[in-house]
C-alpha positions as CSV (number, residue, x, y, z in Angstrom):
1,M,72.3,75.5,100.6
2,E,68.9,75.4,98.9
3,K,67.0,72.6,99.7
4,I,66.1,72.4,96.3
5,W,68.4,69.3,95.5
6,L,67.2,67.7,98.4
7,E,63.2,67.5,96.9
8,Q,64.7,66.7,93.3
9,Y,67.0,64.1,94.4
10,H,65.9,63.0,97.2
11,P,62.1,63.5,98.0
12,S,62.1,61.0,101.2
13,V,64.2,63.1,103.1
14,A,62.6,64.3,106.1
15,P,60.9,67.8,106.3
16,E,61.9,70.3,107.9
17,I,61.5,70.1,112.1
18,D,60.2,72.3,114.5
19,P,63.1,72.8,116.6
20,D,60.5,74.2,119.3
21,R,58.4,70.9,119.5
22,Y,59.5,69.8,122.9
23,S,60.6,72.1,125.5
24,S,63.7,70.3,126.7
25,V,65.5,66.7,126.7
26,V,63.6,65.8,129.6
27,D,60.1,66.3,127.7
28,I,61.5,63.6,125.3
29,F,62.7,61.6,127.8
30,E,59.6,61.2,130.1
31,Q,57.4,60.5,127.0
32,S,59.7,57.4,125.9
33,V,59.6,55.9,129.3
34,S,56.3,56.6,129.5
35,T,55.2,54.9,126.3
36,Y,58.3,52.0,126.3
37,A,57.8,51.5,130.1
38,D,58.1,47.8,129.5
39,N,60.7,47.8,127.2
40,T,64.3,47.4,128.1
41,A,66.2,50.7,127.8
42,F,70.0,49.3,128.5
43,I,72.3,46.4,128.9
44,N,75.4,45.9,130.0
45,M,77.7,43.1,131.3
46,G,74.9,40.5,131.1
47,H,72.7,42.9,132.7
48,S,69.6,45.3,132.0
49,I,67.1,47.9,133.0
50,T,63.7,48.6,131.2
51,F,62.5,51.8,130.6
52,K,60.3,52.2,133.8
53,E,63.2,51.1,136.2
54,L,65.2,54.0,134.3
55,D,62.4,56.5,135.4
56,E,62.6,55.9,138.6
57,L,66.3,55.7,139.2
58,S,66.8,58.9,137.5
59,R,63.9,60.4,139.1
60,Q,65.2,59.2,142.8
61,F,69.0,60.9,142.0
62,A,67.3,64.3,140.7
63,A,65.3,64.3,143.5
64,N,68.6,63.5,145.8
65,L,70.0,66.0,144.1
66,Q,67.4,69.0,144.2
67,N,67.7,68.0,148.1
68,S,71.1,68.7,148.5
69,G,71.7,72.4,148.4
70,M,72.1,72.3,145.0
71,K,69.8,74.4,142.5
72,K,68.7,74.8,138.8
73,G,71.5,75.2,136.5
74,D,74.0,73.8,138.5
75,P,76.8,72.0,136.3
76,V,77.3,68.3,137.3
77,A,80.0,66.5,135.4
78,I,80.1,62.4,134.7
79,M,83.5,60.7,134.7
80,M,82.8,57.0,133.9
81,P,82.5,54.8,130.9
82,N,79.7,53.0,129.6
83,L,78.2,51.6,132.2
84,I,74.2,51.6,133.2
85,Q,74.9,54.5,135.5
86,Y,76.0,56.6,133.1
87,P,71.8,57.1,132.0
88,V,71.0,57.0,135.8
89,A,73.0,60.0,136.4
90,L,72.9,61.7,133.0
91,F,68.9,61.9,133.2
92,G,68.9,62.4,136.6
93,I,70.8,65.5,136.3
94,L,68.7,66.9,133.6
95,R,65.5,66.1,134.8
96,A,66.7,68.3,138.3
97,G,67.2,71.0,136.0
98,M,71.0,71.4,136.3
99,V,73.6,70.6,133.7
100,V,75.5,68.0,132.2
101,V,79.3,68.4,132.2
102,N,80.8,65.1,130.6
103,V,84.6,64.1,131.2
104,N,86.5,61.8,130.0
105,P,87.5,59.1,132.3
106,L,90.9,58.5,130.9
107,Y,91.9,62.9,131.7
108,T,95.2,63.1,133.9
109,A,94.9,65.8,136.6
110,R,96.0,68.8,134.8
111,E,93.3,68.1,132.3
112,L,90.6,67.5,135.0
113,K,91.5,70.3,137.2
114,H,90.8,72.6,134.5
115,Q,87.4,71.3,132.8
116,L,86.0,71.1,136.6
117,N,87.4,74.5,137.2
118,D,86.0,76.3,133.9
119,A,82.6,74.7,134.2
120,G,81.8,75.5,137.8
121,V,81.4,72.3,138.9
122,K,79.4,71.2,142.4
123,A,79.5,67.8,142.0
124,I,80.9,65.1,140.5
125,V,79.7,61.4,139.7
126,I,82.9,59.3,139.2
127,V,83.7,55.7,139.0
128,E,85.9,54.3,141.7
129,N,89.2,53.3,139.0
130,F,89.4,57.1,138.3
131,A,88.8,58.8,141.6
132,C,92.4,58.8,142.5
133,T,93.0,61.7,139.5
134,L,90.4,63.4,141.3
135,S,91.5,62.9,144.8
136,E,95.5,64.6,143.2
137,V,93.1,68.0,142.5
138,I,89.9,68.1,144.3
139,G,91.4,70.9,147.0
140,E,92.1,73.7,144.1
141,T,88.8,72.9,142.5
142,G,85.3,74.0,143.6
143,V,83.8,70.6,143.4
144,E,81.5,69.8,147.1
145,R,80.3,66.9,146.2
146,V,81.7,63.8,144.9
147,L,79.5,60.9,144.6
148,L,81.6,57.3,144.2
149,T,79.9,54.1,142.2
150,Q,82.1,50.7,141.2
151,I,82.1,48.9,137.7
152,A,79.2,46.8,139.1
153,D,76.9,48.8,141.2
154,M,74.0,47.7,138.8
155,L,74.5,44.4,138.9
156,P,72.7,42.2,140.7
157,A,73.6,40.3,143.8
158,P,76.3,38.3,144.1
159,K,77.7,38.9,140.4
160,R,78.3,42.6,141.8
161,W,80.2,41.3,145.3
162,L,82.6,39.3,142.4
163,M,82.9,41.5,140.4
164,N,83.9,44.5,142.1
165,F,86.3,42.3,144.2
166,A,87.7,41.2,141.9
167,V,88.1,44.8,139.9
168,K,89.9,45.8,143.4
169,H,91.5,43.1,144.7
170,I,92.1,40.7,142.2
171,K,93.1,43.0,138.9
172,K,94.1,45.9,141.0
173,M,92.1,48.4,138.4
174,V,91.4,50.9,141.5
175,P,94.7,53.3,142.4
176,D,94.8,54.4,145.8
177,Y,92.8,57.6,146.7
178,S,91.6,59.9,149.4
179,L,88.4,61.5,149.4
180,P,87.0,61.3,152.5
181,K,83.7,63.2,152.5
182,A,83.2,61.3,149.1
183,E,79.5,59.2,148.9
184,Q,78.0,56.0,147.3
185,F,76.2,56.9,144.1
186,M,74.0,54.1,144.7
187,D,73.0,55.0,148.2
188,A,72.1,58.6,146.5
189,V,69.9,57.6,144.4
190,R,68.3,54.7,147.0
191,S,68.0,57.8,149.1
192,G,65.7,59.8,146.8
193,S,62.9,57.0,146.6
194,S,61.7,59.0,149.9
195,M,62.8,62.8,148.8
196,T,59.9,64.8,147.4
197,Y,60.6,65.6,143.3
198,T,59.8,68.8,141.9
199,K,59.8,68.6,137.8
200,P,61.9,72.0,137.3
201,D,60.7,75.0,134.5
202,V,63.0,74.3,132.4
203,S,62.7,75.8,128.9
204,G,65.0,75.8,124.9
205,D,67.3,78.3,126.2
206,D,68.5,76.6,129.3
207,T,71.7,75.1,129.1
208,A,71.5,71.2,128.9
209,F,75.4,70.0,128.5
210,L,78.8,71.3,128.7
211,Q,80.2,69.8,126.1
212,Y,84.2,70.1,125.9
213,T,86.2,70.6,123.1
214,G,89.9,71.1,121.9
215,G,91.1,74.7,122.6
216,T,93.3,76.9,120.2
217,T,94.5,78.7,123.1
218,G,95.9,75.1,124.5
219,V,92.6,74.6,127.1
220,S,89.9,73.0,126.3
221,K,86.6,74.9,125.7
222,G,82.9,74.4,127.0
223,A,80.7,74.3,123.9
224,V,77.2,75.9,126.0
225,L,74.5,73.2,124.2
226,T,71.1,74.3,125.3
227,H,68.1,71.9,125.4
228,R,66.9,73.8,122.4
229,N,70.3,72.5,120.2
230,M,70.2,68.9,121.4
231,V,66.0,68.5,121.3
232,S,67.0,70.3,117.6
233,N,69.8,68.0,116.8
234,L,67.9,64.8,118.5
235,E,64.5,65.5,116.1
236,Q,66.6,66.0,112.7
237,V,68.7,62.7,113.7
238,S,65.3,60.6,114.5
239,G,63.7,62.5,111.6
240,T,66.4,61.6,108.7
241,L,66.5,57.9,110.1
242,E,62.5,57.4,111.2
243,T,61.7,55.8,107.5
244,V,64.4,52.6,108.6
245,I,64.4,52.4,112.2
246,E,61.2,50.5,113.9
247,P,60.2,52.4,117.3
248,G,60.4,49.8,120.2
249,K,62.5,47.0,117.5
250,E,65.8,48.0,117.0
251,L,69.6,47.2,119.2
252,V,71.7,49.6,118.6
253,V,75.3,48.8,119.9
254,T,77.0,51.5,121.7
255,A,81.1,51.1,122.1
256,L,81.9,54.3,121.5
257,P,81.8,56.3,125.2
258,L,78.5,58.2,126.0
259,Y,80.8,61.0,127.3
260,H,81.2,61.5,123.8
261,I,79.2,63.5,121.4
262,F,78.5,61.5,118.9
263,A,77.4,58.7,121.3
264,L,75.5,60.2,123.6
265,Q,73.1,62.2,120.9
266,G,73.4,59.5,117.8
267,N,73.1,56.1,120.5
268,C,71.7,57.6,123.9
269,L,69.2,60.0,123.0
270,T,68.2,58.7,119.8
271,F,67.1,55.8,120.9
272,V,65.9,56.5,123.7
273,K,63.5,58.3,121.7
274,F,62.6,55.9,120.0
275,G,62.1,53.7,123.0
276,C,65.2,50.9,121.9
277,P,67.3,49.1,123.8
278,S,71.2,50.2,123.8
279,L,73.9,47.7,124.4
280,L,76.6,49.7,126.2
281,I,80.2,47.9,125.8
282,T,82.2,49.4,128.4
283,N,86.3,48.5,127.1
284,P,85.5,48.1,123.2
285,R,89.4,48.1,123.5
286,D,89.1,44.3,124.4
287,M,87.9,43.0,121.0
288,A,87.5,39.3,121.3
289,G,85.2,40.1,124.2
290,F,83.2,42.7,122.5
291,V,82.7,40.5,119.4
292,K,81.8,37.3,122.3
293,E,78.9,40.3,124.0
294,L,78.0,41.1,119.6
295,S,77.2,37.2,119.3
296,E,75.2,37.6,122.2
297,H,72.6,40.1,121.0
298,P,71.1,40.6,117.7
299,F,72.2,44.0,117.0
300,T,70.4,46.3,114.2
301,V,72.4,48.8,114.4
302,I,76.1,49.7,115.7
303,T,77.8,53.5,115.5
304,G,81.2,53.9,115.4
305,V,84.6,55.7,113.9
306,N,86.6,53.9,111.2
307,T,89.0,52.5,114.0
308,L,86.5,50.6,115.6
309,F,84.6,49.3,112.4
310,N,88.2,48.4,111.1
311,G,88.8,46.4,114.8
312,L,86.0,44.2,114.7
313,L,86.6,43.6,111.0
314,N,90.1,41.9,111.9
315,T,88.9,40.5,114.5
316,P,88.3,36.6,114.9
317,G,84.6,35.8,114.8
318,F,83.2,39.2,113.4
319,N,82.4,37.8,110.1
320,E,81.1,34.8,111.6
321,L,78.1,36.8,113.5
322,D,74.3,36.5,112.4
323,F,73.8,39.6,110.6
324,K,70.2,39.2,109.0
325,K,68.5,41.9,111.1
326,F,71.8,44.2,111.1
327,K,70.2,47.3,109.1
328,F,73.5,49.5,109.0
329,G,76.5,50.7,110.4
330,L,76.7,54.8,111.5
331,G,80.4,56.3,110.8
332,G,81.8,59.2,112.5
333,G,84.1,61.3,114.4
334,M,86.9,60.5,111.7
335,A,86.7,59.6,108.2
336,V,85.7,56.3,107.5
337,Q,88.4,54.8,104.7
338,R,87.0,53.3,101.9
339,P,88.7,50.2,102.2
340,V,87.0,49.7,105.6
341,A,83.6,50.6,104.4
342,E,83.7,48.1,101.3
343,R,85.2,45.2,103.2
344,W,82.3,46.1,106.3
345,Q,79.5,45.8,103.3
346,Q,81.3,42.6,101.9
347,V,81.4,41.2,105.6
348,T,77.8,42.3,107.3
349,G,76.1,43.0,103.6
350,K,75.0,46.0,104.4
351,V,76.1,49.6,104.1
352,L,78.6,51.8,106.2
353,L,77.2,54.9,106.4
354,E,79.1,58.1,106.8
355,G,78.6,61.6,108.5
356,Y,79.8,64.8,109.6
357,G,79.1,66.7,112.9
358,L,81.0,68.9,115.4
359,T,80.9,69.2,119.3
360,E,79.4,72.8,118.8
361,C,76.5,71.5,116.5
362,S,75.3,68.9,119.3
363,P,76.8,67.3,116.6
364,V,75.2,66.4,113.6
365,V,75.6,68.5,110.2
366,T,75.0,65.7,107.3
367,V,74.8,61.9,107.0
368,N,74.7,59.7,104.1
369,P,70.8,58.6,103.1
370,P,70.1,55.6,105.0
371,T,69.1,54.3,101.8
372,I,72.0,54.5,99.9
373,K,73.1,50.9,98.6
374,E,76.8,51.3,98.8
375,Y,79.8,53.9,100.3
376,K,80.1,56.9,98.2
377,G,82.9,59.1,100.1
378,S,80.9,61.1,101.2
379,I,79.7,62.8,104.5
380,G,76.3,62.8,102.9
381,M,74.0,65.9,103.3
382,P,72.7,68.7,105.3
383,L,70.2,67.4,107.8
384,P,66.6,69.0,107.6
385,S,66.6,72.8,108.6
386,T,70.5,72.3,108.7
387,D,72.3,75.5,106.0
388,V,75.8,74.7,104.5
389,K,77.9,77.2,102.5
390,L,81.3,76.8,101.3
391,C,83.1,80.2,101.4
392,D,86.4,81.5,100.8
393,D,89.1,83.0,103.3
394,D,87.4,86.1,103.3
395,G,83.6,84.5,103.9
396,N,82.5,84.6,100.7
397,E,80.5,82.0,99.1
398,V,82.8,80.3,96.5
399,P,81.0,79.3,93.0
400,A,79.5,76.2,92.2
401,G,82.0,73.7,91.6
402,E,84.8,75.1,94.4
403,T,86.0,74.2,97.3
404,G,85.9,76.5,100.4
405,E,85.2,76.1,104.1
406,M,82.2,74.8,105.3
407,Y,79.9,77.3,107.0
408,V,76.8,75.8,109.7
409,K,74.1,77.0,110.2
410,G,70.5,76.0,112.1
411,P,69.1,75.3,115.2
412,Q,71.4,72.7,116.2
413,V,75.0,74.7,116.6
414,M,75.8,76.3,120.0
415,K,74.9,79.4,121.7
416,G,78.6,79.6,122.2
417,Y,81.8,78.9,124.7
418,L,81.6,79.3,127.7
419,N,82.7,82.5,129.4
420,R,84.9,82.4,126.4
421,P,83.0,85.4,123.7
422,E,86.6,86.0,121.8
423,A,86.7,82.4,121.5
424,T,83.3,82.5,120.0
425,A,83.9,85.3,117.8
426,E,86.2,83.6,116.2
427,I,83.8,81.0,114.8
428,M,80.5,82.6,114.8
429,H,79.6,84.6,112.0
430,D,76.4,86.3,111.7
431,G,74.8,83.0,113.1
432,W,77.0,81.3,110.7
433,L,79.2,78.5,112.8
434,A,82.7,78.1,110.4
435,T,83.7,74.6,111.0
436,G,87.7,75.1,109.7
437,D,87.1,72.1,107.1
438,I,87.5,72.5,103.6
439,A,84.6,70.4,101.5
440,R,83.2,70.4,97.9
441,V,79.8,69.7,97.2
442,D,78.5,67.4,93.8
443,E,75.8,68.1,91.1
444,Q,73.6,65.9,93.6
445,G,74.0,68.2,97.0
446,Y,76.1,65.5,98.6
447,F,79.4,66.8,100.6
448,Y,83.0,65.5,100.1
449,I,85.9,67.1,103.4
450,V,89.1,67.5,101.3
451,D,91.4,69.4,103.7
452,R,91.6,70.6,107.5
453,K,92.1,74.6,107.7
454,K,93.1,74.2,111.3
455,D,95.5,72.9,113.2
456,M,92.8,70.5,114.5
457,I,94.2,67.1,114.9
458,L,92.0,64.1,114.9
459,V,92.8,61.0,116.0
460,S,90.2,58.4,116.2
461,G,87.5,60.8,116.0
462,F,88.7,63.0,119.1
463,N,89.9,66.7,118.5
464,V,93.4,67.4,119.5
465,F,94.8,70.6,119.4
466,P,98.5,71.4,118.7
467,N,98.6,74.2,121.6
468,E,97.9,72.0,124.3
469,V,100.5,69.8,123.0
470,E,103.0,72.0,122.6
471,E,102.2,74.1,125.9
472,V,103.0,70.2,127.9
473,A,106.1,69.1,125.8
474,A,107.7,72.9,126.4
475,M,107.0,72.2,130.0
476,H,110.5,70.0,129.6
477,E,114.0,71.7,130.7
478,D,115.5,71.0,127.5
479,I,113.2,72.2,124.9
480,V,113.8,75.4,123.2
481,E,110.7,75.3,121.1
482,V,108.9,72.6,120.0
483,A,105.4,72.2,117.1
484,A,102.7,69.4,116.8
485,V,101.0,68.7,113.9
486,G,98.9,65.8,113.2
487,V,100.5,63.0,110.2
488,P,98.2,60.3,108.9
489,H,97.8,57.2,110.3
490,D,96.5,53.6,108.6
491,V,94.1,53.0,112.0
492,S,93.3,56.0,113.8
493,G,93.5,58.7,110.6
494,E,95.6,60.9,112.5
495,V,98.5,60.6,115.2
496,V,100.4,63.4,117.0
497,K,103.8,64.0,116.2
498,L,106.4,66.6,117.4
499,F,108.8,68.9,115.8
500,A,111.3,70.2,118.3
501,V,115.0,71.9,119.3
502,R,116.0,70.7,122.1
503,K,119.3,72.6,124.6
504,T,121.0,69.3,125.1
505,E,121.2,65.9,122.9
506,D,121.0,64.1,126.0
507,L,116.5,64.9,125.4
508,T,115.6,61.3,123.3
509,E,112.3,60.7,121.7
510,K,111.6,58.5,124.2
511,G,112.4,60.5,127.0
512,L,110.5,63.4,125.8
513,I,107.1,61.2,124.8
514,E,107.0,60.0,128.6
515,H,107.5,63.7,129.6
516,C,103.9,64.0,127.8
517,R,102.4,61.0,129.1
518,L,102.5,62.2,132.6
519,H,100.1,65.5,131.3
520,L,98.2,64.3,128.6
521,T,95.5,61.7,127.5
522,G,96.6,59.1,125.4
523,Y,95.2,59.8,122.2
524,K,96.7,63.2,122.9
525,V,100.4,62.1,123.1
526,P,102.8,62.1,121.0
527,K,103.8,58.6,118.6
528,M,106.8,60.1,117.7
529,V,109.2,63.0,117.8
530,E,111.8,64.7,114.9
531,F,114.4,66.8,116.3
532,R,115.3,69.8,114.2
533,E,118.1,72.5,114.9
534,E,115.1,75.4,114.2
535,L,111.6,75.4,113.3
536,P,110.0,77.2,110.1
537,K,108.7,80.3,110.7
538,S,106.8,83.5,109.4
539,N,108.1,86.3,109.3
540,V,106.7,87.8,112.3
541,G,108.0,84.7,114.1
542,K,105.2,81.6,113.9
543,I,105.7,78.7,113.6
544,L,104.6,77.5,110.4
545,R,102.7,73.9,111.2
546,K,101.5,73.5,107.6
547,E,104.8,73.3,106.5
548,L,105.9,70.7,109.1
549,R,102.7,68.9,108.0
550,N,103.8,69.2,103.9
């Protein structure tokens, strides 16, 4: 889309970006840790590290990786919640010239096995709490090196000892596992201090992340995000926010998991670039504890999904926090609901901005300008150097005023899906990425999502593709056929509903849901089941999910 409206309505919008200003994410990181060496970088569970410490620890881990027999371009997985160990591992992997593969810690053994094998993961950094899942499948993968860490490993003694003991022996949060060749992550980091680190020659075309997203064929696909993709989106986002962000002065709340592309780019990388600390929330489901953490840190920015903002608003004590320094909240991952946005502004005195993105775009495509005064119900405007057009089913651009599928072009658009040329060809058309979302644009250039073309289900900002859920449900011996759809939900936006034809009435709703729970991460598990005599089908026998949704 032409940028004429940007100049006409918003002359302050950031100019076009130079996607080759930095050769890699590492270049931006090393510039920041040098410029902001004494600033706090990350805070977690009452402990913090500076950019200088992050520089040293990540370099040590990079050296260890380089001296372990691994080579540039090898994929290394990270499977952990928000802990200080995460950025140490993340930047260590990137500085070693290797590829980061983010893994959801709540994955089942089936899901984990697929991702490790699909990405060709050689090593994994994993929190001990989830080692049981890895131990079930590691023999069926190519993983050669396991680096274990405990929740409190980055905290000072004796707090570290006490918390790790409590997690393992009192709260019983570490199921039994067997990984006899596993090493301790912190030992690997420390050993790197005596090893030689060689900065690799990394170009913008090198892969930085294999970021997995739901798959239409029943399995997740790895979006290949290059250093140029990530640097471009980082430049686009920071260029949009630089009018309101003071380098080195902000405190961003990071409650969304860093393994999710939104928090990875919007929190971790963006605020590292700005030299600002990030408050890592390990367990945002503990809303009372979350609000207590917020009361101890005068935060200026918070990102999240609609469910997170709604949860905070309904937690006692949140409305009593000091919002004097607070600048804005940024919602993404799922639609921000108007009642939540309006109440957020009433309580905090600041607008809840909404943006839009997808994994394949590193991820941000549009965002509302941080200078807007109230919630618009819009996903905002395209970022600098980002083109958006609306197309009909044949890929032709629709006339002004009509709705159409959003197509995106820009330097942040992925290289493609790993080893899946057909899946890549389905979504990429002459450099344009078809998002599957139906939108409209108003005369001022603000975009609005009106529907979803794809069958994808969006649960609290996480993609759930129905094929995967259906495949798991169909594994049950009493299922004849099954279809999964998304249905509206006040809290999570959508939840999964199954329509099923069963062989006998012995199979109950509860029984089928429990079966799915054994093989699917929690957010993918159906919340309701409707049994039918038959499912609607097209003339070629394809189950019509759209009819079921309606």
